[in-house]
C-alpha positions as CSV (number, residue, x, y, z in Angstrom):
1,X,14.1,-7.8,13.7
2,X,11.9,-9.4,16.2
3,X,8.3,-8.2,16.3
4,X,6.4,-7.0,19.4
5,X,3.7,-9.6,19.2
6,X,3.7,-13.2,20.4
7,X,3.5,-16.4,18.3
8,X,1.8,-19.5,19.9
9,X,1.9,-17.8,23.3
10,X,5.6,-16.9,23.2
11,X,6.7,-13.3,22.4
12,X,8.9,-13.2,19.3
13,X,11.9,-11.8,21.1
14,X,12.0,-14.9,23.3
15,X,10.8,-17.4,20.8
16,X,13.4,-20.0,20.0
17,X,11.2,-21.9,17.6
18,X,10.9,-18.8,15.4
19,X,14.5,-17.6,15.6
20,X,16.4,-20.9,15.6
21,X,14.3,-23.7,14.2
22,X,12.6,-21.6,11.5
23,X,14.7,-18.6,10.7
24,X,18.2,-20.1,11.0
25,X,17.8,-23.8,10.5
26,X,15.0,-24.0,7.9
27,X,15.4,-20.7,6.1
28,X,19.2,-20.7,6.5
29,X,19.4,-17.0,7.6
30,X,23.0,-16.0,8.1
31,X,22.6,-12.4,9.4
32,X,22.0,-11.2,12.9
33,X,18.7,-10.6,14.8
34,X,18.0,-7.4,16.5
35,X,15.0,-6.6,18.8
36,X,12.4,-4.1,17.8
37,X,13.1,-1.2,20.1
38,X,12.1,-2.3,23.6
39,X,10.5,-5.6,22.6
40,X,12.8,-7.5,25.1
41,X,11.7,-5.3,28.0
42,X,8.1,-5.7,27.0
43,X,8.1,-9.4,27.6
44,X,7.7,-8.6,31.2
45,X,4.3,-6.9,30.3
46,X,3.4,-9.9,28.2
47,X,3.7,-12.0,31.3
48,X,6.0,-14.8,30.2
49,X,9.0,-13.6,32.3
50,X,9.0,-12.1,35.9
51,X,11.6,-9.3,35.3
52,X,13.9,-7.7,32.8
53,X,16.8,-10.0,33.8
54,X,14.9,-13.1,32.8
55,X,13.7,-11.3,29.7
56,X,17.3,-10.6,28.5
57,X,18.4,-14.2,29.3
58,X,15.4,-15.7,27.5
59,X,16.2,-13.5,24.4
60,X,19.8,-14.5,24.3
61,X,18.8,-18.2,24.6
62,X,16.3,-17.7,21.8
63,X,18.8,-16.1,19.4
64,X,18.4,-12.4,19.6
65,X,21.9,-11.0,18.9
66,X,21.4,-7.2,19.5
67,X,19.2,-5.3,22.0
68,X,17.9,-2.1,20.4
69,X,17.3,0.7,22.9
70,X,16.2,-1.3,25.9
71,X,19.6,-1.6,27.6
72,X,18.7,-5.1,28.9
73,X,21.8,-6.7,27.5
74,X,23.9,-3.8,28.8
75,X,22.5,-3.8,32.3
76,X,20.8,-7.1,33.2
77,X,22.2,-10.2,31.6
78,X,25.4,-10.6,33.5
79,X,23.4,-12.5,36.1
80,X,22.7,-15.2,33.5
81,X,26.4,-15.7,33.0
82,X,27.0,-16.1,36.7
83,X,24.3,-18.7,37.2
84,X,24.9,-20.6,33.9
85,X,21.7,-19.8,32.1
86,X,23.7,-18.3,29.3
87,X,27.3,-19.0,28.3
88,X,30.1,-17.2,26.6
89,X,29.3,-19.3,23.6
90,X,25.9,-17.6,23.4
91,X,27.6,-14.2,23.6
92,X,30.4,-15.2,21.1
93,X,27.8,-16.4,18.5
94,X,25.9,-13.1,18.6
95,X,29.1,-10.9,18.5
96,X,30.4,-13.0,15.6
97,X,27.2,-12.5,13.6
98,X,27.2,-8.7,14.3
99,X,30.9,-8.2,13.5
100,X,30.6,-10.2,10.3
101,X,27.9,-7.9,9.0
102,X,29.9,-4.8,9.9
103,X,32.8,-6.2,8.0
104,X,30.7,-6.9,4.9
105,X,29.4,-3.3,5.1
106,X,33.1,-2.0,5.1
107,X,32.8,-0.4,8.6
108,X,36.1,-1.7,9.8
109,X,37.8,0.1,6.9
110,X,35.8,3.2,7.4
111,X,33.5,3.5,10.4
112,X,32.0,6.7,9.0
113,X,31.4,5.2,5.5
114,X,27.7,6.2,5.4
115,X,28.1,9.5,7.2
116,X,29.6,11.8,4.5
117,X,28.1,15.2,5.1
118,X,29.6,16.7,1.9
119,X,28.1,13.9,-0.2
120,X,24.7,14.3,1.6
121,X,24.7,18.0,0.9
122,X,25.1,17.4,-2.8
123,X,22.5,14.6,-3.1
124,X,19.7,15.4,-0.7
125,X,17.1,17.4,-2.6
126,X,19.3,17.5,-5.7
127,X,17.4,18.1,-9.0
128,X,17.8,14.5,-10.0
129,X,16.4,13.2,-6.8
130,X,13.5,15.6,-6.8
131,X,12.6,14.6,-10.3
132,X,12.8,10.9,-9.3
133,X,10.5,11.7,-6.3
134,X,8.1,13.5,-8.5
135,X,8.0,10.5,-10.9
136,X,7.4,8.0,-8.1
137,X,4.7,10.2,-6.6
138,X,2.9,10.4,-10.0
139,X,3.0,6.6,-10.4
140,X,1.6,6.2,-6.9
141,X,-1.6,8.2,-7.6
142,X,-4.7,6.1,-8.2
143,X,-7.7,7.4,-10.2
144,X,-10.8,5.8,-8.7
145,X,-13.5,7.6,-10.5
146,X,-13.8,9.9,-13.5
147,X,-17.4,10.5,-14.6
148,X,-17.9,12.4,-17.8
149,X,-14.1,12.4,-18.2
150,X,-13.9,15.5,-16.0
151,X,-10.1,14.8,-15.7
152,X,-7.8,15.9,-17.1
153,X,-9.0,19.4,-16.4
154,X,-10.5,21.0,-19.5
155,X,-8.6,24.0,-21.0
156,X,-11.9,25.9,-20.6
157,X,-11.7,25.7,-16.8
158,X,-10.0,29.0,-16.3
159,X,-10.9,29.4,-12.6
160,X,-10.1,26.6,-10.3
161,X,-11.1,26.6,-6.6
162,X,-9.2,24.4,-4.2
163,X,-11.0,23.8,-0.9
164,X,-10.2,21.6,2.0
165,X,-7.7,21.3,4.9
166,X,-5.2,19.5,2.8
167,X,-5.3,21.8,-0.2
168,X,-2.5,24.1,0.9
169,X,-0.7,21.8,3.4
170,X,3.0,21.0,3.4
171,X,3.4,19.3,6.8
172,X,1.2,16.3,6.1
173,X,2.6,15.6,2.6
174,X,5.5,13.7,4.3
175,X,3.3,11.1,5.9
176,X,4.3,9.1,8.9
177,X,7.9,8.0,9.5
178,X,9.4,10.7,7.4
179,X,12.8,10.7,9.2
180,X,14.4,14.1,9.0
181,X,12.2,15.3,6.2
182,X,11.1,18.9,6.6
183,X,7.7,20.3,5.7
184,X,9.3,23.5,4.2
185,X,10.7,21.4,1.3
186,X,7.2,20.1,0.4
187,X,5.1,21.4,-2.5
188,X,1.5,21.7,-1.5
189,X,-1.4,20.9,-3.9
190,X,-2.1,24.6,-4.2
191,X,1.5,25.5,-4.9
192,X,1.8,22.8,-7.5
193,X,-1.4,23.8,-9.3
194,X,-0.4,27.5,-9.3
195,X,2.9,26.7,-10.8
196,X,1.3,25.1,-13.8
197,X,-1.8,27.2,-14.0
198,X,0.1,30.4,-14.6
199,X,1.4,29.1,-18.0
200,X,-2.1,28.0,-18.9
201,X,-3.7,31.3,-18.1
202,X,-5.7,29.7,-15.3
203,X,-6.5,31.3,-11.9
204,X,-6.3,29.1,-8.8
205,X,-8.1,30.2,-5.6
206,X,-8.0,28.5,-2.2
207,X,-10.2,28.4,0.8
208,X,-9.5,26.0,3.7
209,X,-13.1,25.5,4.6
210,X,-12.5,23.4,7.7
211,X,-9.8,21.5,9.7
212,X,-8.9,17.9,9.3
213,X,-10.6,17.1,12.6
214,X,-13.3,18.8,14.6
215,X,-16.8,20.0,14.0
216,X,-16.2,23.7,13.1
217,X,-18.0,24.7,9.9
218,X,-17.5,28.4,10.1
219,X,-15.2,28.3,7.0
220,X,-18.0,26.8,4.9
221,X,-19.5,30.1,3.9
222,X,-16.3,31.5,2.5
223,X,-15.9,28.3,0.5
224,X,-19.4,28.6,-0.8
225,X,-18.9,32.2,-1.8
226,X,-15.7,31.4,-3.8
227,X,-17.4,28.4,-5.4
228,X,-19.8,30.7,-7.2
229,X,-17.1,32.0,-9.5
230,X,-15.3,28.7,-10.1
231,X,-15.3,26.6,-13.2
232,X,-14.2,23.5,-11.3
233,X,-13.8,22.7,-7.6
234,X,-11.0,20.5,-6.3
235,X,-11.7,19.3,-2.7
236,X,-8.6,18.1,-0.8
237,X,-9.5,16.0,2.2
238,X,-8.2,13.0,4.2
239,X,-6.1,12.2,7.2
240,X,-3.2,14.0,8.9
241,X,0.1,12.3,8.8
242,X,-0.2,11.3,12.5
243,X,-3.4,9.3,11.9
244,X,-1.6,6.5,10.2
245,X,1.6,4.6,10.6
246,X,3.0,3.1,13.8
247,X,0.9,3.6,17.0
248,X,-1.9,5.2,15.0
249,X,-4.8,2.7,14.8
250,X,-8.3,4.0,14.0
251,X,-11.4,2.1,14.8
252,X,-13.5,4.2,12.4
253,X,-11.6,4.9,9.1
254,X,-13.9,7.3,7.4
255,X,-12.7,10.8,6.4
256,X,-12.5,12.6,9.8
257,X,-14.3,15.7,11.0
258,X,-16.7,17.7,8.8
259,X,-14.7,17.2,5.6
260,X,-17.3,15.2,3.9
261,X,-19.9,17.9,4.8
262,X,-17.7,20.4,3.1
263,X,-17.5,18.1,0.0
264,X,-21.4,17.7,0.0
265,X,-21.7,21.5,0.1
266,X,-19.4,21.9,-2.9
267,X,-21.3,19.3,-4.8
268,X,-24.5,21.1,-4.1
269,X,-23.3,24.1,-6.1
270,X,-23.7,22.1,-9.3
271,X,-20.1,22.8,-10.3
272,X,-17.8,20.0,-11.5
273,X,-16.1,18.5,-8.4
274,X,-12.8,16.6,-8.2
275,X,-11.9,15.1,-4.9
276,X,-8.3,14.4,-3.9
277,X,-8.0,12.1,-0.9
278,X,-4.7,12.1,1.0
279,X,-4.2,9.3,3.6
280,X,-1.9,6.6,4.8
281,X,-4.5,3.8,4.6
282,X,-7.6,2.8,2.6
283,X,-10.4,5.0,3.9
284,X,-14.2,4.4,3.8
285,X,-15.0,6.5,0.8
286,X,-18.6,5.3,0.2
287,X,-20.1,8.7,0.9
288,X,-17.2,10.5,-0.8
289,X,-17.5,8.8,-4.1
290,X,-21.2,9.5,-4.2
291,X,-20.5,13.3,-3.9
292,X,-17.9,13.8,-6.5
293,X,-17.4,13.6,-10.3
294,X,-13.8,12.5,-10.1
295,X,-11.9,10.8,-7.2
296,X,-8.2,10.7,-6.9
297,X,-6.4,8.6,-4.1
298,X,-3.2,10.5,-3.5
299,X,-1.8,8.9,-0.3
300,X,1.0,11.1,1.2
301,X,3.3,11.8,-1.8
302,X,6.2,13.5,-0.2
303,X,8.2,16.6,-1.1
304,X,6.9,16.7,-4.7
305,X,3.2,16.0,-3.8
306,X,1.8,19.2,-5.3
307,X,3.8,19.0,-8.5
308,X,2.9,15.3,-9.0
309,X,-0.9,16.0,-8.4
310,X,-0.8,19.0,-10.8
311,X,0.8,16.8,-13.5
312,X,-2.1,14.3,-13.2
313,X,-4.9,16.8,-12.8
314,X,-3.8,18.9,-15.8
315,X,-3.1,15.9,-17.9
316,X,0.7,16.1,-18.2
317,X,0.8,12.6,-16.8
318,X,-1.7,9.8,-17.4
319,X,-2.4,8.0,-14.1
320,X,-1.5,4.3,-14.1
321,X,-1.5,3.4,-10.4
322,X,-3.5,0.4,-9.0
323,X,-4.7,-0.3,-5.5
324,X,-2.4,-2.5,-3.4
325,X,-5.3,-3.1,-0.9
326,X,-9.1,-3.4,-1.3
327,X,-11.1,-0.4,-0.1
328,X,-14.1,-1.4,2.1
329,X,-17.6,0.1,1.9
330,X,-17.9,0.1,5.7
331,X,-15.7,-0.9,8.7
332,X,-18.0,-3.8,9.3
333,X,-16.7,-5.5,6.1
334,X,-13.1,-5.6,7.4
335,X,-11.2,-7.8,6.8
336,X,-12.0,-7.6,3.0
337,X,-9.4,-8.9,0.6
338,X,-9.3,-10.3,-2.9
339,X,-7.8,-13.7,-1.9
340,X,-10.7,-14.7,0.4
341,X,-12.0,-18.3,0.8
342,X,-15.1,-19.4,-1.0
343,X,-16.7,-20.8,2.2
344,X,-19.3,-23.5,2.2
345,X,-22.0,-21.0,1.4
346,X,-20.5,-18.6,-1.1
347,X,-22.1,-15.1,-1.6
348,X,-25.3,-14.9,-3.6
349,X,-27.4,-11.8,-3.0
350,X,-30.6,-13.7,-3.8
351,X,-30.1,-16.4,-1.2
352,X,-30.5,-15.7,2.5
353,X,-28.7,-18.7,4.0
354,X,-25.2,-17.9,2.8
355,X,-22.1,-15.8,3.6
356,X,-23.4,-12.3,3.1
357,X,-24.4,-9.1,4.8
358,X,-28.1,-8.1,5.0
359,X,-27.3,-4.4,4.6
360,X,-24.3,-4.3,2.3
361,X,-22.9,-6.1,-0.8
362,X,-20.0,-8.4,0.0
363,X,-17.6,-6.9,-2.5
364,X,-15.4,-3.9,-1.7
365,X,-16.0,-0.4,-2.9
366,X,-12.8,-0.6,-4.9
367,X,-11.1,-4.0,-5.3
368,X,-7.4,-4.9,-5.1
369,X,-5.6,-4.0,-8.3
370,X,-8.2,-1.4,-9.3
371,X,-7.2,1.9,-10.9
372,X,-8.4,4.0,-13.9
373,X,-6.6,5.8,-16.6
374,X,-7.2,8.6,-19.0
375,X,-6.9,5.8,-21.6
376,X,-9.4,2.9,-21.9
377,X,-8.3,-0.7,-22.4
378,X,-10.1,-3.8,-23.6
379,X,-8.8,-7.4,-23.0
380,X,-9.2,-10.5,-25.0
381,X,-9.9,-13.8,-23.3
382,X,-6.6,-15.3,-22.1
383,X,-5.1,-18.1,-24.2
384,X,-2.9,-21.0,-23.1
385,X,-0.4,-23.0,-25.1
386,X,-1.8,-26.2,-23.5
387,X,-4.9,-27.0,-21.5
388,X,-3.3,-30.0,-19.8
389,X,0.2,-29.9,-18.3
390,X,2.6,-31.5,-15.9
391,X,4.7,-30.2,-13.1
392,X,7.7,-30.1,-15.3
393,X,6.0,-28.0,-17.9
394,X,6.0,-24.2,-18.2
395,X,2.4,-23.0,-18.9
396,X,2.3,-20.0,-21.3
397,X,-0.6,-17.6,-21.0
398,X,-1.2,-15.0,-23.7
399,X,-3.6,-12.0,-23.8
400,X,-4.3,-9.1,-26.2
401,X,-4.8,-5.7,-24.6
402,X,-6.1,-2.9,-26.8
403,X,-6.0,0.8,-26.1
404,X,-9.4,1.9,-27.4
405,X,-8.9,5.5,-26.5
406,X,-7.2,8.4,-28.2
407,X,-4.6,8.8,-25.4
408,X,-1.4,6.8,-24.9
409,X,-1.4,5.1,-21.6
410,X,0.2,2.6,-19.3
411,X,-1.7,-0.4,-18.1
412,X,-0.9,-2.9,-15.3
413,X,-2.0,-6.2,-16.7
414,X,-2.7,-8.7,-13.9
415,X,-2.8,-12.5,-13.9
416,X,-4.6,-14.5,-11.2
417,X,-5.2,-18.2,-10.7
418,X,-7.8,-20.2,-8.8
419,X,-7.2,-23.8,-7.6
420,X,-10.7,-25.3,-7.8
421,X,-10.1,-28.3,-5.5
422,X,-7.4,-28.8,-2.9
423,X,-6.7,-30.9,0.2
424,X,-7.0,-27.6,2.1
425,X,-9.4,-24.9,0.9
426,X,-7.9,-22.5,-1.6
427,X,-8.4,-18.8,-2.2
428,X,-10.9,-17.7,-4.9
429,X,-8.0,-15.8,-6.6
430,X,-4.2,-15.5,-6.2
431,X,-2.1,-12.9,-7.9
432,X,0.7,-14.8,-9.8
433,X,2.0,-12.1,-12.2
434,X,1.6,-8.6,-13.5
435,X,3.1,-6.4,-16.3
436,X,3.1,-2.7,-16.6
437,X,3.2,-1.7,-20.3
438,X,2.8,1.5,-22.3
439,X,0.2,1.0,-25.0
440,X,-0.2,3.7,-27.7
441,X,-3.6,5.0,-28.7
442,X,-5.4,2.5,-30.9
443,X,-2.6,-0.1,-30.5
444,X,-3.1,-3.7,-29.5
445,X,-0.3,-5.3,-27.5
446,X,0.1,-9.1,-26.9
447,X,1.5,-10.0,-23.5
448,X,2.8,-13.4,-22.5
449,X,3.1,-14.8,-18.9
450,X,4.9,-18.0,-18.0
451,X,3.7,-20.1,-15.0
452,X,5.8,-22.8,-13.4
453,X,5.3,-25.5,-10.8
454,X,5.9,-23.0,-8.0
455,X,3.0,-20.9,-9.1
456,X,0.6,-23.8,-8.6
457,X,2.1,-25.0,-5.3
458,X,0.8,-24.4,-1.8
459,X,1.2,-25.8,1.7
460,X,-0.9,-29.0,1.6
461,X,-2.6,-30.7,4.5
462,X,0.5,-32.4,5.7
463,X,2.3,-29.0,5.5
464,X,4.5,-30.0,2.6
465,X,4.8,-27.5,-0.2
466,X,3.9,-28.7,-3.6
467,X,1.2,-29.1,-6.2
468,X,-1.9,-31.3,-6.4
469,X,-3.4,-32.5,-9.6
470,X,-6.7,-30.9,-10.7
471,X,-8.3,-28.0,-12.5
472,X,-7.3,-24.3,-12.3
473,X,-8.8,-21.2,-13.7
474,X,-6.4,-18.6,-15.1
475,X,-7.7,-15.0,-15.0
476,X,-6.1,-12.0,-16.8
477,X,-7.5,-8.5,-16.5
478,X,-7.1,-5.0,-15.1
479,X,-8.0,-5.8,-11.5
480,X,-8.7,-8.6,-9.1
481,X,-12.4,-8.7,-9.9
482,X,-11.9,-9.7,-13.5
483,X,-13.8,-12.7,-14.8
484,X,-11.7,-13.1,-18.0
485,X,-10.6,-16.7,-17.6
486,X,-9.5,-20.0,-19.2
487,X,-9.4,-23.4,-17.5
488,X,-6.4,-25.7,-17.4
489,X,-5.7,-29.1,-15.8
490,X,-2.6,-30.1,-13.9
491,X,-1.9,-33.8,-14.4
């Protein structure tokens, strides 16, 4: 699918360099290319064609085989056949590629192959699929903070208060681009907690407190009144589903409205506070993590959201998720990512004349790969089978990981490399491998990673892809900020 943006001044839907030279000739792509919605029409707005007829002709010349939604191919391109700007060979090539894929999909034998209503009725929301959804949701949850091991919730917490606009919400659990998903099938946080609390002899109360957006704080007093009787408070805050996804950019990515004010009010009660953040993107959680004892990043977990969260909060499931993006401290840090360049003046908080902020640390609030567990793990220094190796060698890296807690848990062990000197500047870290393993309480597990020539290769100054001799640091740890390393030399 062609993107909406341009590359080197030419929109992707009319960019022959991208579609023919790179995609088909260099990458040997054998499928067909379809426009993204009305991206062909939008070339007129980009300003590189005068009208939709020219847009359609340019797209066919560039190698776009199918026009999605825009009706340009249907209504406009015949003029190009008449004046010779496109030929029947252009049309035949596109039709051949489209029909070939339809044949591979079996649509000539059965044009309704993927439209079996009886099969859909048996599989959609089936018990097996709901259980799989619940499991995926649990694995997606990331525990960001857990002071005094407030989680999992103590059996002595007999009265739980849930506050916040997302505490009893079904609609937003689906997130953006949920297709034909229906909110009525979603389990809210409140519903999931109540289902499990009943068997534990625990009472769950709920007060909304405020809306996701807006300045109305009239619900605060009801939340404060209920908080007096609670043993623990769960604050459910974040975005609505429409605040993220396509066509949903936000310049300020803090928690919207007065939700953080509600959180501060709950924290002021002196009761233990657990904050559950639901969002479709990393948010600025600097003021949130300062006002809570435990912090859970839940994203939008789908139909089984409430059940999955209850599994984690009550301790039926030990969280194991890690962040796939760094969480900034402030919008002014963006972009912030683990694989940054070192620059000529690398960060040093004690030196003014370097790459740093005057008013913030350079590092993110939570780095890429970060995530806590109810277990605790310690890492040995990584070991290598050879400190000097050639391109033809496989480099074996070994590390011991010990579960030092009394709780069985899964850990995602991550391996990064740093190329210390290159003909082009290299990132300070690059993720080259990871393993998710279950480690029983008190157990030590030895993990082995194998690195090959490809792992040490990059696009060099002449744009060829390969290695360069020199030193590399190999890091193995629980997140991208690990300093557990060993040095090796590629000859």
